[in-house]
C-alpha positions as CSV (number, residue, x, y, z in Angstrom):
1,E,110.1,128.6,101.7
2,V,112.1,126.8,104.0
3,E,113.9,123.7,101.7
4,S,116.0,122.2,104.2
5,E,116.1,121.2,108.1
6,G,119.0,123.1,109.1
7,A,117.2,126.0,107.1
8,L,114.3,125.6,109.4
9,C,116.4,125.5,112.2
10,T,118.2,128.7,111.5
11,L,114.8,130.5,110.8
12,L,113.6,129.0,114.3
13,G,116.4,130.4,116.0
14,H,116.3,133.7,114.4
15,V,112.1,133.7,115.4
16,D,112.6,132.9,118.9
17,R,115.4,135.5,119.6
18,L,113.7,138.0,117.7
19,R,110.4,136.7,119.9
20,A,108.1,137.3,116.6
21,P,104.9,135.4,116.6
22,F,105.6,132.5,113.9
23,F,103.0,130.3,111.7
24,L,103.5,127.4,109.3
25,L,101.4,127.3,106.5
26,G,100.8,123.7,104.4
27,I,98.2,123.6,102.0
28,G,95.8,125.3,103.8
29,S,93.1,123.2,104.5
30,N,91.4,123.1,108.2
31,V,92.9,126.6,108.4
32,L,90.9,129.8,108.8
33,L,93.5,133.3,108.2
34,P,92.3,136.8,109.6
35,D,91.1,139.4,106.9
36,D,94.2,141.4,108.0
37,G,96.7,138.8,107.3
38,L,99.0,137.5,110.3
39,A,101.8,139.4,112.0
40,G,105.6,138.3,112.0
41,V,106.9,135.1,109.9
42,V,104.9,132.8,108.0
43,A,107.0,129.8,106.2
44,K,106.3,126.9,103.8
45,L,108.4,123.6,103.8
46,S,109.6,122.9,100.6
47,G,112.9,121.1,98.8
48,E,113.4,118.3,100.9
49,F,110.6,118.3,103.0
50,E,108.7,117.2,99.7
51,R,110.4,113.8,99.0
52,F,109.5,110.6,100.3
53,E,110.8,106.8,100.1
54,F,109.7,103.0,100.3
55,D,112.0,100.2,101.9
56,G,109.8,97.0,101.4
57,S,106.6,98.2,103.9
58,A,107.9,100.7,105.5
59,V,108.0,104.2,103.8
60,R,109.2,107.5,104.7
61,A,107.9,111.2,103.7
62,G,108.9,115.0,104.2
63,G,106.3,116.7,105.9
64,A,105.2,119.0,103.0
65,V,104.2,116.0,100.7
66,P,100.8,115.7,99.5
67,L,99.3,113.0,101.9
68,S,97.2,112.2,98.7
69,K,99.9,111.7,96.5
70,L,101.6,110.0,99.2
71,A,98.6,107.6,99.6
72,R,98.1,107.3,96.0
73,T,101.8,106.1,95.1
74,A,101.4,103.9,97.4
75,S,98.6,102.0,96.3
76,R,100.3,102.0,93.3
77,R,103.0,99.8,94.6
78,G,100.3,97.3,96.3
79,L,100.9,99.1,99.6
80,L,97.9,99.3,101.6
81,G,96.8,101.7,104.8
82,L,96.3,104.8,103.8
83,E,93.6,104.9,100.8
84,S,91.1,106.2,103.2
85,L,93.0,109.5,102.9
86,A,94.0,109.7,99.9
87,G,91.4,112.2,99.5
88,F,92.4,114.3,102.5
89,P,94.1,117.9,100.7
90,S,96.4,117.7,103.8
91,T,100.5,117.7,103.4
92,V,102.2,114.6,105.7
93,G,102.9,117.1,108.5
94,G,99.5,118.4,108.5
95,A,98.2,115.4,108.7
96,V,99.6,114.2,111.2
97,R,99.7,117.0,113.6
98,M,95.9,116.6,113.5
99,N,95.6,112.6,113.7
100,A,93.5,112.7,110.3
101,G,91.4,110.1,110.0
102,S,87.8,109.1,107.5
103,Y,86.2,106.0,106.9
104,G,87.4,104.8,110.1
105,C,90.9,105.0,109.7
106,E,93.6,107.5,111.3
107,I,96.4,107.9,109.7
108,S,97.9,107.3,113.4
109,D,96.9,103.6,113.0
110,V,100.1,103.5,110.5
111,L,102.4,105.9,111.4
112,T,105.3,104.2,113.5
113,S,107.5,107.2,114.1
114,V,107.8,111.3,113.5
115,R,111.4,113.8,113.0
116,V,109.9,117.1,114.8
117,V,111.6,120.5,115.5
118,D,110.4,122.6,118.1
119,R,110.2,126.2,118.5
120,H,113.9,126.7,119.4
121,G,114.9,124.8,116.8
122,H,115.9,121.8,118.4
123,V,115.3,118.2,116.6
124,A,113.7,115.1,117.9
125,S,112.5,111.6,116.6
126,M,109.2,110.4,118.4
127,P,107.6,107.3,118.5
128,V,103.8,107.1,117.0
129,E,103.3,106.2,121.1
130,D,104.5,110.0,122.3
131,L,102.4,111.7,119.9
132,G,99.2,111.4,122.2
133,A,97.3,110.7,119.2
134,G,93.4,110.8,119.9
135,Y,90.2,112.1,117.8
136,R,91.7,115.2,115.6
137,S,94.0,115.6,118.1
138,T,97.9,115.0,119.1
139,R,100.5,116.4,121.9
140,L,102.1,118.5,118.6
141,Q,99.0,120.9,118.7
142,K,99.8,122.5,122.1
143,S,103.5,121.6,122.1
144,G,103.7,123.6,118.3
145,Q,106.7,120.9,117.3
146,I,106.9,120.5,113.2
147,V,106.7,117.6,112.2
148,V,109.6,117.8,109.5
149,E,109.3,113.7,108.5
150,A,106.8,110.8,108.9
151,C,107.4,107.3,108.9
152,F,104.8,104.5,108.3
153,R,104.4,100.8,107.7
154,L,102.1,99.7,105.4
155,R,100.8,96.1,104.3
156,P,101.5,94.3,101.2
157,G,98.1,93.8,99.0
158,D,96.3,93.9,95.7
159,A,97.4,97.6,94.1
160,E,94.4,97.4,91.6
161,A,91.7,96.7,94.6
162,A,93.2,99.5,96.2
163,S,93.4,102.1,93.5
164,A,89.7,101.1,92.8
165,H,88.9,101.2,96.2
166,I,90.3,104.6,96.5
167,A,88.5,105.8,93.6
168,D,85.4,104.6,95.6
169,L,85.8,106.8,98.8
170,N,86.7,109.6,96.4
171,R,83.2,109.1,94.6
172,K,81.6,109.2,98.0
173,R,83.0,112.4,99.2
174,W,82.0,114.1,96.1
175,Q,79.1,112.8,96.6
176,S,78.3,113.9,100.2
177,L,81.2,117.0,100.7
178,P,80.9,120.4,98.4
179,S,83.6,119.0,96.7
180,G,84.9,121.5,94.1
181,S,83.8,123.9,96.4
182,P,86.0,126.6,98.0
183,N,85.9,125.5,101.9
184,A,88.3,124.7,105.1
185,G,87.0,121.4,105.5
186,S,85.0,120.1,108.3
187,I,84.0,122.6,110.6
188,F,83.9,121.1,114.1
189,K,84.7,118.2,115.5
190,N,81.9,115.2,115.8
191,P,80.8,115.3,119.3
192,M,80.9,111.3,120.8
193,D,78.0,109.5,119.7
194,D,77.1,112.4,117.3
195,H,77.5,114.3,114.3
196,A,78.2,118.0,114.1
197,G,76.9,118.0,110.6
198,R,73.5,116.5,112.2
199,L,73.4,119.1,114.7
200,I,73.9,122.0,112.7
201,E,71.1,120.6,110.1
202,S,69.0,120.0,113.1
203,V,68.8,123.9,113.8
204,G,67.7,124.7,110.3
205,L,71.1,125.9,109.2
206,K,71.5,124.5,106.3
207,G,72.0,127.2,103.5
208,R,72.0,130.0,106.2
209,R,74.3,132.7,104.6
210,I,76.2,135.4,106.0
211,G,78.2,137.6,103.5
212,R,79.3,135.7,101.1
213,A,79.7,132.3,102.7
214,H,77.3,129.8,103.5
215,V,76.4,126.4,104.9
216,S,76.6,124.0,102.9
217,E,73.5,122.3,101.8
218,R,75.2,118.8,100.9
219,H,76.7,118.6,104.1
220,A,76.2,121.3,107.1
221,N,79.6,121.0,108.7
222,F,81.2,122.7,106.1
223,I,80.7,126.7,104.9
224,V,81.3,127.6,101.5
225,N,83.1,130.4,100.1
226,D,80.6,131.6,97.5
227,G,83.6,133.9,96.0
228,G,84.7,137.0,97.6
229,A,84.1,136.0,101.1
230,A,85.4,137.5,104.4
231,A,87.0,135.3,107.1
232,T,84.6,137.1,109.6
233,D,81.8,135.6,107.3
234,V,82.8,132.3,108.3
235,Q,83.5,133.1,112.0
236,D,80.0,134.6,112.3
237,L,78.2,131.7,110.8
238,M,80.3,129.2,113.1
239,A,79.3,130.9,116.0
240,E,75.7,130.8,115.1
241,A,76.1,127.2,114.6
242,Q,77.9,126.8,118.0
243,R,74.9,129.1,120.0
244,M,71.8,127.0,118.1
245,V,72.9,124.0,118.9
246,W,73.9,124.7,121.7
247,E,70.4,126.2,123.0
248,R,68.6,123.2,121.4
249,S,70.6,120.3,122.7
250,G,73.1,121.2,125.2
251,V,76.4,120.3,122.9
252,W,79.0,122.6,122.5
253,L,80.5,121.8,119.0
254,E,84.7,122.5,119.3
255,P,86.2,123.7,116.0
256,E,88.3,121.6,113.8
257,I,89.2,124.5,111.9
258,R,92.4,126.4,113.0
259,L,91.4,129.9,114.0
260,V,95.0,131.3,113.2
261,G,96.2,135.0,114.0
262,R,94.5,137.5,115.9
263,W,90.6,137.3,116.1
């Protein structure tokens, strides 16, 4: 666990000199780890990275702040803009890195700037325009820079209505997604003008099982761990979905989850 920016820079300096593999783990959503684990250094942000503060409609949040906690706290203060992301099991840093989005809103819509640390321990501030934010992507995914702080600009509104909106969106999630069952989140990105779940369902893979993992009956773009599933079970289901959708429709499904480590 790394509790300060200085400690993170020091750690990354050692990793750089040793040329060791490095991986930063948040809450663990949208990530698939290999069954034999990860070589090198695995770090998790805590301490000062778990703090956030409000200044009028501006919000400054550390990279390890749970996004759901930030969204709910903002809504109770009558600050709107993060409600659709309140159900995301992600840290602020992870959500910014992938430009998380839901129900027509992306985190880049309310983001103003980020503070990042690169893999050599160098610190920089970047306006949101420099992130090149797109559908489930930013330049941070290629640069490997770590989001240690994010600044948002929200808008004043009705706190009670905002909290009710969050509750309504979460009810919809629970009804349509395998919420409460172990899963890594959306497996594939939605192709342009279509939905990955619809394509996977169209080839008859809902409920398909390999080992201790299966394609969710509620939403075909989720793979559920029945208990004791191997990472290779999930990977094999992903490969089967990609192959069958490609053969049926000519669409190649691009993973949204990150397969980290050696596969």
